[in-house]
C-alpha positions in Angstrom: 20.1 19.4 -4.1 21.6 17.5 -6.8 20.4 13.7 -6.0 18.6 12.3 -8.9 14.9 11.2 -8.4 12.1 10.4 -10.4 10.2 13.6 -11.8 7.0 11.5 -13.1 4.1 13.3 -11.9 3.3 16.8 -12.6 0.4 18.8 -13.2 -0.6 22.9 -14.2 -3.3 24.5 -13.2 -5.7 23.0 -15.5 -5.8 20.3 -12.2 -4.5 22.2 -9.5 -7.2 25.0 -10.0 -9.9 22.6 -10.9 -11.1 21.6 -7.1 -12.5 18.1 -7.9 -9.5 17.6 -10.1 -7.0 18.5 -7.5 -9.1 16.5 -4.6 -9.0 13.5 -6.7 -5.2 13.4 -6.1 -3.7 12.8 -3.3 -0.3 12.3 -1.9 1.1 9.7 0.6 4.3 9.5 2.7 5.2 7.3 5.1 8.4 7.0 7.7 9.2 3.3 7.7 8.0 2.9 11.4 4.1 3.0 10.8 3.4 6.8 10.8 2.6 8.2 7.7 1.4 11.9 6.2 -1.2 11.9 3.6 -3.3 15.2 1.9 -4.6 16.3 -1.4 -3.0 18.7 -4.3 -5.5 21.0 -3.4 -4.5 21.3 0.3 -8.0 20.4 1.6 -9.0 17.9 4.3 -11.4 15.2 2.3 -10.5 11.9 4.3 -10.5 11.4 8.3 -6.9 9.8 7.5 -5.3 13.1 5.7 -2.8 15.0 7.9 0.6 15.8 8.4 1.8 13.3 11.2 -0.2 10.5 12.0 2.1 8.5 14.1 1.9 5.4 15.7 1.7 5.3 19.4 1.9 1.4 19.7 4.3 1.0 16.7 3.6 -0.1 13.6 -0.1 0.3 15.2 -2.1 2.6 17.1 -1.8 5.2 14.3 -2.9 8.9 15.8 -3.6 11.9 14.1 -1.5 14.3 16.1 -1.0 17.1 13.5 -3.6 17.7 11.4 -2.9 20.9 9.0 -0.7 24.1 9.0 -2.5 26.7 7.3 -0.3 29.4 5.4 -1.0 33.0 4.6 1.0 35.0 2.4 1.5 38.3 4.1 2.2 41.3 1.9 2.1 45.0 3.2 -1.4 45.4 4.4 -2.6 42.5 1.9 -3.5 39.1 3.4 -3.3 35.8 0.7 -4.6 32.8 2.2 -3.1 30.0 0.8 -4.8 27.4 2.3 -7.9 25.3 1.1 -11.0 24.2 3.7 -14.0 22.3 2.7 -17.0 22.6 6.0 -19.8 21.0 6.5 -22.8 23.1 4.5 -20.7 23.3 1.0 -19.0 26.3 1.5 -15.2 26.1 0.2 -13.0 28.7 2.0 -10.5 29.8 1.7 -9.4 29.0 -2.1 -6.0 29.2 -1.6 -5.7 26.2 -4.6 -6.8 29.1 -7.1 -2.8 30.4 -6.4 -1.4 26.9 -7.6 0.5 27.4 -10.8 1.3 23.5 -10.5 2.3 20.4 -8.3 4.5 17.8 -8.8 6.2 14.8 -7.0 10.0 15.1 -6.6 10.4 11.5 -6.0 7.5 10.8 -3.9 7.7 14.2 -2.1 5.0 16.7 -2.7 6.0 20.1 -4.0 3.8 23.0 -4.6 4.3 26.0 -6.6 2.1 29.1 -6.1 2.1 31.8 -8.5 0.5 35.6 -7.1 1.3 38.6 -9.5 5.2 38.7 -9.8 5.6 36.8 -6.7 6.5 32.9 -6.8 6.3 30.6 -3.8 7.2 27.0 -3.5 6.2 24.9 -0.6 7.0 20.9 0.4 6.3 18.5 3.3 7.9 15.7 3.9 8.7 13.0 7.1 11.8 12.4 8.5 13.2 8.5 7.8 12.6 6.7 10.9 11.0 9.0 12.9 7.7 10.5 14.2 8.7 13.7 12.7 7.3 16.4 10.2 8.8 18.9 8.0 7.2 22.1 6.0 9.4 24.4 4.2 8.9 27.0 1.8 11.1 28.9 -0.6 10.3 32.3 -2.2 11.4 31.9 -5.7 10.4 35.1 -7.0 9.0 38.6 -5.6 8.8 41.6 -6.1 11.6 44.4 -6.0 11.9 47.2 -3.5 9.2 47.6 -0.1 8.5 45.5 2.6 9.5 42.2 2.0 6.8 39.2 2.2 6.6 36.9 5.0 4.2 33.6 6.0 2.1 33.6 8.7 1.1 29.5 9.5 -1.5 28.5 11.7 -1.1 25.1 13.4 -4.1 22.0 14.0 -3.7 19.7 16.3 -5.6 16.7 17.0 -5.4 13.7 19.4 -7.4 11.0 17.9 -7.1 7.3 16.3 -7.0 7.6 12.9 -10.1 5.9 12.1 -12.5 8.2 14.5 -13.4 11.7 14.5 -13.1 14.5 17.1 -15.6 16.6 18.3 -14.6 20.7 19.8 -13.2 20.2 23.3 -12.5 16.5 23.2 -9.1 17.2 24.9 -7.3 19.8 26.9 -3.6 20.3 26.1 -1.2 22.0 27.7 0.2 24.4 25.3 4.0 26.1 26.4 5.2 28.6 23.9 9.2 30.1 23.4 10.5 32.6 20.7 11.4 29.3 18.3 9.3 26.5 19.7 5.9 25.4 20.8 5.1 22.2 23.0 1.9 20.4 22.9 1.1 17.9 25.8 -1.2 15.6 24.5 -3.4 13.2 26.0 -1.4 9.9 25.1 2.3 9.3 23.8 5.1 12.1 24.0 4.4 15.9 23.5 4.3 17.1 20.2 7.0 19.8 19.3 7.3 22.6 16.9 10.5 24.2 16.3 11.7 26.5 13.4 15.2 28.3 13.1 14.0 31.6 11.8 10.4 31.6 12.7 8.6 33.2 15.6 5.9 31.1 17.5 3.1 32.6 19.4 0.7 30.1 21.5 -3.2 30.2 20.6 -6.1 27.9 21.8 -9.0 28.0 19.2 -10.9 25.3 18.0 -12.0 25.3 14.4 -15.2 23.0 13.9 -16.9 21.2 11.3 -14.4 20.7 8.6 -16.6 19.1 5.7 -14.6 15.2 4.6 -16.4 14.1 1.3 -14.4 11.2 0.7 -15.9 9.8 4.1 -19.5 10.6 3.2 -19.2 8.9 -0.1 -17.8 5.4 2.2 -21.3 6.0 4.3 -19.3 7.4 7.2 -19.3 10.3 9.1 -18.2 13.5 7.6 -17.2 16.5 9.7 -14.2 16.6 12.0 -13.2 19.5 14.2 -9.2 20.3 15.1 -7.5 22.8 17.5 -5.6 25.4 16.5 -2.4 25.3 19.2 -0.5 28.6 17.7 1.1 30.1 14.6 4.5 30.7 13.3 5.9 33.8 11.2 8.3 33.1 8.7 10.3 35.9 6.5 10.8 35.2 3.2 14.3 35.6 1.7 14.7 35.1 -2.3 16.0 31.7 -2.7 16.2 30.5 0.9 14.1 27.7 2.7 12.1 28.4 5.5 10.2 26.4 7.9 9.5 24.0 10.5 9.5 20.9 12.3 6.7 19.1 14.0 7.8 16.0 15.8 7.2 13.4 18.9 10.8 12.9 19.3 13.0 15.2 21.6 16.0 15.5 19.3 14.0 16.9 15.7 16.3 19.2 14.3 14.7 22.6 13.2 17.4 23.3 10.2 14.7 22.5 7.1 17.6 22.5 4.6 19.4 20.1 5.6 16.6 17.9 6.9 15.3 18.2 3.0 18.8 17.1 1.7 19.1 14.1 4.3 15.4 12.6 2.8 16.4 13.2 -0.8 19.6 11.5 -0.4 17.5 8.6 1.4 15.2 8.0 -1.6 17.9 8.8 -3.9 20.1 6.1 -2.3 17.4 3.5 -2.1 17.1 3.8 -6.3 20.8 4.2 -6.4 21.7 0.8 -4.9 18.2 -1.2 -6.2 19.2 -0.5 -9.8 23.0 -1.5 -9.0 22.3 -4.7 -7.7 19.0 -5.5 -9.8 19.8 -5.8 -13.4 15.8 -6.0 -14.2 15.6 -2.2 -13.4 19.0 -0.6 -15.0 16.8 0.5 -18.0 13.6 0.5 -16.4 11.6 3.3 -17.0 10.8 6.2 -14.7 7.2 5.0 -13.4 9.1 1.9 -12.5 11.3 3.5 -10.6 8.5 5.4 -8.8 7.0 2.1 -7.6 10.6 1.3 -6.1 10.2 4.4 -4.3 6.3 3.3 -3.3 7.5 -0.5 -2.4 9.4 1.5 0.6 6.9 3.1 2.0 5.1 -0.5 2.8 8.3 -1.7 4.9 7.9 -1.0 8.6 9.7 -1.7 11.7 8.3 -4.4 14.1 9.3 -6.0 17.5 10.0 -9.6 17.3 7.3 -11.7 19.7 9.3 -11.1 22.9 11.6 -8.3 21.8 14.0 -7.6 19.0 13.6 -5.7 15.9 12.1 -6.7 13.2 10.6 -6.1 9.9 6.7 -6.0 8.6 4.4 -4.9 5.9 1.4 -2.8 6.5 -0.9 -4.0 3.7 -1.9 -0.3 2.5 -2.8 2.9 3.2 -4.2 4.5 5.3 -6.6 1.9 6.9 -5.2 -1.7 6.9 -2.5 -2.8 9.3 0.1 -5.6 8.4 -1.7 -8.9 7.1 -0.3 -12.2 6.4 -1.4 -13.2 3.2 -0.9 -9.6 1.6 2.8 -9.8 3.5 3.3 -12.8 1.6 1.8 -12.0 -1.7 3.8 -8.5 -1.5 6.9 -9.8 -0.4 8.7 -10.5 -3.9 7.5 -7.5 -5.3 8.5 -5.0 -2.3 12.1 -6.9 -1.5 13.4 -9.0 -3.8 12.7 -7.0 -6.9 14.2 -4.0 -5.2 17.4 -6.3 -3.7 16.2 -5.9 -0.3 17.1 -9.4 0.9 17.7 -8.8 4.5 14.2 -7.3 5.1 12.7 -10.2 3.2 14.2 -12.6 5.5 13.5 -10.4 8.7 9.6 -10.5 7.6 9.9 -14.4 6.8 11.5 -14.6 10.5 8.8 -12.4 12.4 5.9 -14.0 11.1 7.4 -17.8 11.8 7.1 -16.8 15.3 3.0 -16.8 14.9 2.6 -20.1 13.4 0.1 -22.2 15.2 -0.9 -25.7 13.8 0.2 -24.8 10.5 -1.9 -21.8 10.4 -0.6 -18.2 10.1 -2.5 -14.8 11.3 -4.2 -13.0 8.6 -3.7 -10.0 9.7 -2.2 -8.2 13.5 -5.6 -5.6 14.4 -5.2 -2.7 16.1 -5.2 -1.8 19.4 -3.1 -5.1 20.6 -5.8 -7.6 20.4 -4.8 -11.3 19.7 -4.5 -11.7 16.0 -6.8 -14.4 13.9 -5.8 -17.6 12.0 -8.6 -17.4 9.6 -6.8 -17.8 7.0 -6.3 -20.9 4.7 -4.4 -19.7 1.9 -1.8 -17.5 3.8 0.8 -20.3 5.1 0.9 -21.4 1.5 1.6 -18.3 0.4 4.4 -18.0 3.1 6.0 -21.3 1.2 5.8 -19.3 -2.1 7.6 -16.6 -0.3 10.4 -18.7 1.1 10.6 -20.6 -2.7 11.0 -16.9 -4.4 13.4 -16.2 -1.7 15.8 -19.1 -2.4 15.8 -18.7 -5.5 16.5 -14.7 -5.4 19.1 -15.3 -3.0 20.7 -18.7 -3.1 20.6 -18.6 0.5 20.6 -22.2 2.0 21.8 -21.8 5.4 18.5 -19.9 6.1 16.6 -22.2 4.1 18.0 -24.8 6.3 17.2 -23.1 9.3 13.6 -23.0 8.8 13.0 -26.0 6.8 11.0 -27.9 9.5 8.8 -24.3 9.8 7.9 -24.8 6.3 6.9 -28.7 6.4 5.1 -28.1 9.3 2.6 -26.3 7.4 2.4 -28.8 5.0 2.3 -31.8 7.7 -0.8 -30.1 9.3 -2.2 -29.1 6.0 -2.1 -32.9 5.0 -3.6 -34.3 8.7 -6.0 -31.9 8.9 -6.1 -28.4 10.9 -8.6 -26.0 12.1 -11.6 -24.7 9.5 -11.9 -28.0 8.1 -8.3 -27.8 6.4 -7.5 -31.1 5.2 -6.3 -33.0 2.4 -9.4 -34.9 0.8 -7.9 -38.6 0.0 -10.0 -39.3 -3.2 -8.4 -36.9 -4.8 -5.5 -35.2 -3.1 -7.1 -32.0 -3.1 -7.1 -29.6 0.1 -10.8 -28.9 1.0 -11.0 -25.9 3.8 -14.4 -24.0 5.1 -17.7 -24.2 6.0 -20.9 -22.1 4.5 -20.7 -19.5 7.8 -16.8 -19.2 7.4 -14.5 -17.1 4.8 -11.0 -17.9 4.5 -10.0 -17.0 1.2 -8.7 -13.9 -0.1 -12.4 -13.0 -0.9 -13.4 -12.6 2.3 -16.1 -9.6 2.6 -18.6 -10.4 5.1 -22.5 -8.6 5.1 -24.5 -9.1 8.3 -22.1 -12.0 9.2 -22.2 -13.6 6.1 -20.0 -14.3 3.2 -20.8 -12.2 0.5 -18.8 -14.8 -1.9 -19.1 -18.1 -0.1 -16.3 -20.1 -1.6 -16.2 -23.7 1.4 -15.2 -26.9 -0.6 -12.3 -26.6 -2.8 -11.0 -23.2 -3.9 -9.4 -23.4 -7.0 -6.2 -21.0 -5.9 -5.8 -22.9 -2.6 -5.1 -26.2 -4.5 -3.1 -24.3 -7.1 -1.1 -22.9 -4.0 -0.6 -26.4 -2.8 0.5 -28.2 -5.4 2.9 -25.3 -5.8 4.1 -25.7 -2.0 4.2 -29.0 -2.2 6.5 -29.1 -5.4 8.3 -26.4 -4.0 8.9 -28.6 -0.7 10.0 -31.4 -2.6 13.0 -28.9 -4.0 13.9 -27.5 -0.9 14.0 -30.9 0.5 16.4 -32.2 -2.1 18.8 -29.1 -1.5 19.3 -29.4 2.2 19.9 -33.3 1.2 16.3 -34.6 2.8 14.0 -37.0 0.8 11.9 -35.1 -1.7 9.7 -38.5 -2.0 7.0 -37.5 0.9 6.1 -34.4 -0.9 6.4 -35.1 -4.6 3.9 -38.4 -3.7 1.4 -35.5 -2.3 1.7 -33.0 -5.6 1.5 -36.2 -7.6 -1.8 -36.8 -5.8 -3.0 -33.3 -5.9 -1.9 -32.7 -9.8 -4.1 -35.7 -10.6 -7.2 -34.7 -8.5 -6.7 -30.8 -10.1 -7.8 -32.0 -13.6 -11.3 -32.1 -12.0 -11.2 -28.3 -12.2 -11.3 -28.5 -16.1 -14.2 -27.4 -17.5 -15.7 -29.2 -20.2 -16.8 -26.3 -22.1 -13.0 -25.2 -22.5 -13.7 -22.2 -20.2 -10.7 -22.4 -18.2 -11.3 -23.7 -14.4 -14.2 -24.1 -11.9 -13.7 -21.7 -9.3 -14.8 -24.4 -6.5 -15.1 -28.0 -6.0 -17.2 -29.8 -3.6 -18.9 -27.1 -2.3 -22.2 -27.2 0.2 -24.2 -26.4 -3.3 -21.8 -28.5 -5.6 -19.5 -27.3 -8.4 -19.4 -23.1 -8.4 -18.8 -22.4 -12.1 -18.8 -18.5 -11.7 -15.7 -17.7 -14.0 -13.5 -15.8 -11.5 -9.8 -14.5 -11.7 -8.6 -17.1 -8.9 -7.6 -19.7 -11.4 -4.9 -17.4 -13.2 -2.8 -18.6 -10.3 -2.7 -22.4 -11.7 -0.6 -20.9 -14.5 1.5 -18.2 -13.2 2.9 -20.1 -10.3 6.3 -21.3 -9.9 4.4 -24.9 -10.3 1.3 -25.7 -12.6 -0.5 -28.4 -12.3 -1.8 -27.7 -15.7 -0.9 -29.0 -19.4 0.2 -26.6 -21.9 -3.3 -26.7 -23.6 -5.4 -26.3 -20.2 -2.9 -23.4 -19.2 -3.6 -21.9 -22.6 -7.4 -21.9 -22.1 -7.3 -20.3 -18.5 -5.3 -17.3 -20.0 -7.7 -17.2 -23.0 -10.9 -17.2 -20.7 -9.4 -14.9 -17.7 -8.3 -12.2 -20.5 -11.5 -12.3 -22.3 -13.9 -12.2 -19.7 -11.7 -10.7 -16.7 -8.7 -8.1 -17.8 -8.9 -4.5 -17.6 -5.8 -2.3 -18.2 -5.6 -2.1 -14.1 -6.3 -5.5 -12.8 -8.6 -8.4 -13.3 -12.3 -8.2 -12.5 -13.6 -10.3 -9.8 -16.4 -11.7 -11.4 -17.3 -12.2 -15.0 -19.4 -9.3 -16.5 -22.0 -12.0 -17.6 -22.8 -13.4 -14.4 -26.1 -12.0 -12.6 -24.1 -11.2 -9.4 -22.0 -9.0 -11.3 -21.3 -5.6 -9.6 -19.7 -2.9 -12.2 -19.1 -0.6 -9.7 -17.2 -0.2 -5.8 -18.9 2.8 -3.9 -21.6 3.6 -1.5 -21.7 2.8 2.2 -20.1 0.0 4.2 -22.6 -2.6 3.1 -23.1 -1.7 -0.2 -19.5 -2.0 -0.9 -18.5 -4.9 0.7 -21.1 -7.0 -1.0 -19.5 -5.4 -4.2 -15.9 -6.2 -3.0 -15.3 -9.9 -5.0 -18.0 -9.6 -7.1 -16.8 -7.4 -10.3 -14.0 -4.9 -9.2 -10.9 -5.2 -10.7 -7.9 -6.0 -8.4 -4.3 -4.9 -9.5 -2.5 -7.3 -8.0 -4.0 -9.9 -10.4 -2.6 -8.0 -13.1 0.9 -9.0 -12.5 0.1 -12.5 -12.2 -1.7 -12.4 -15.9 1.2 -11.1 -17.4 3.1 -14.4 -16.2 0.7 -16.4 -17.0 0.8 -15.2 -20.5 4.4 -15.4 -20.8 4.3 -18.9 -19.7 1.6 -19.8 -22.8 2.8 -17.4 -24.9 6.9 -17.5 -24.5 6.8 -13.5 -25.5 8.2 -11.8 -22.5 8.2 -8.2 -24.2 4.7 -8.8 -24.8 3.6 -10.1 -21.6 5.4 -7.2 -19.8 3.3 -4.2 -21.9 0.3 -5.5 -19.9 1.5 -3.8 -17.1 2.2 -0.3 -18.7 -1.6 0.9 -18.2 -0.6 1.4 -14.4 2.2 4.0 -15.4 -1.0 6.4 -16.2 -2.6 5.4 -13.2 0.2 6.9 -11.1 -0.9 10.1 -11.9 -4.4 9.4 -10.4 -5.5 9.1 -6.9 -2.6 8.0 -4.9 0.1 9.8 -6.6 2.8 7.3 -7.6 1.2 4.5 -6.0 -1.3 2.1 -6.7 -4.9 1.5 -5.6 -6.0 -1.4 -4.3 -8.8 -1.9 -6.6 -11.0 0.0 -9.7 -14.4 -0.5 -11.4 -15.0 -3.2 -13.3 -15.9 -1.0 -16.2 -14.3 2.1 -18.2 -13.1 4.4 -16.9 -11.8 1.9 -14.3 -12.3 4.6 -11.4 -9.7 4.0 -8.7 -11.1 2.8 -5.3 -10.5 1.4 -2.0 -7.2 2.0 -0.2 -5.6 4.7 -2.6 -2.2 3.1 -1.6 -1.9 -0.8 -1.1 0.9 -2.6 -0.9 0.6 -5.9 -2.9 -0.9 -3.8 -6.3 2.4 -2.1 -6.0 4.6 -5.4 -5.6 2.6 -7.6 -8.1 3.7 -4.7 -10.4 7.4 -4.7 -9.6 7.6 -8.8 -9.3 6.0 -9.2 -12.6 8.1 -6.3 -14.4 11.3 -7.5 -12.9 10.7 -11.6 -13.9 9.6 -10.4 -17.4 12.5 -8.1 -17.8 15.1 -11.0 -17.0 13.1 -13.3 -19.6 13.7 -11.1 -22.3 16.2 -12.1 -24.7 19.8 -10.6 -23.7 19.1 -10.0 -20.2 21.4 -10.3 -17.7 21.5 -12.9 -14.4 20.7 -10.9 -11.7 23.4 -10.8 -8.7 22.7 -13.0 -5.8 25.3 -11.2 -3.7 
């Protein structure tokens, strides 16, 4: 195993043997099809989303927990030493296998546990096969006692058959279970059978419901906090020093039981991804290990999705575990996930896939689970789509594809200018876009409680018009590149630029958040104004850009992102916690969002011209990679120190925003090489 992968995340007993610290840190794996696996360093199940194979039965959605847990016990003579750890409803923790953990680390993005029990050292690994609904578990005896009966492992196999958002009660399903010496096959209520295979292990069928697993992370979210799983059998594995033993759990017919070769494939896949990316993107050649870790994390959000009407396509999972593929998130994340990593074909495939869904200039905000029709309730997603095309063209120089999609892009602008659904239209009095009403929520600050917007922003939101101006200027440039007249879009852009000066606050504190709303001008200080500086085309003069950066930096900047509201505001909420309504009411009322940190860094560079200083603003993310979702970036953070990570532990635009800004700033530093467009 000589492939080079980042070894950035490592914990010793100080974390591994502290149950709270070990449960706070989670590993997340993906396979490129929408499946994932996840758990804690301690080995406990603390979320309904934890499991060893959560597979999409309607790819990339319909995600179903099929393989919940593997409970290993070390057998040494007459001694039985549990390596598993479980929390139970009522507060008991039994067994406490985490106490035997000597260390945990990520090998690239693969979790690795090392147990130390007297003179015995044992390593365990979990991984997913790329582009297959297949999990592998493997163990290797690193050191053991000399003489006597050799140790072995007994591993109980716990399965389920529920939607990943749900919970199960004992007896909820009754699968067929068939066993052979080296294979166990479980017929689930839906989808293909789940097969367990081992080259060297012996399989024994069983049928025992294990009830009342406690899920404290769900309790903290105000949700049901218990679950039951069905034990369908066990596998007994011999342990020989230095040899890998284990098994495969798969919904595929042809999954190989050879774990050593499977591990080599998985590591080669990730090492190859890094090698190709660094060879083609000069901004990453000398990048620190934490940036390499983000390149691996970025890969986990890209999934296959069939195009409308059939055919292969690519989409973006907005975040793990509970998000599907969202339009706004996809377009914001696209430059970081695909252009910074030189995955130009994936970028083009994402843009093409979403083009099929444009209707009256609008694009879906998300594709819901369950196959429901998508909702067209986002005013900014189409404008982010145009920005994604601008960034794609800049990175690749791809004019033929731009020519092919030019009418798609102008369709968006033309519908916005003439007026479309949700009251989206240009106000002829100032050239600015207006959108929404008191009951709609069509910007990214979209939380609702009891059917009402928490942060009502009907009128003329500042970031919507920053995006509108940026889109018009981008279309004018694209028109020029394709031999068309740029005047229609330059004219609209000039009107928007002149009207945008209405956002300037006379007190010098940057920009108003919303103009001409139902209650007039919204004077709250929010981070949305930073986009008027960070996007490729700014409608502001340099002095006004500096005022925005100064205000956002002083009032809203944290180590991991921008607060969503000024702490001096009476509606400010410092923490994101509690039940659903409590969390939704705080979502955009204070907590810091990581995706905005990259935009702030780019805005600082635009104002200061100091790329190195701006790039240093991203460095605290390196520390966060060892917390919450390991090797990835959380959705948001509490607004006050210590800025506890909250929300989804692995969020696409959080990872992508950091990567995008890092690469742009790396290229801007003195002596930087130009990126390849090959």
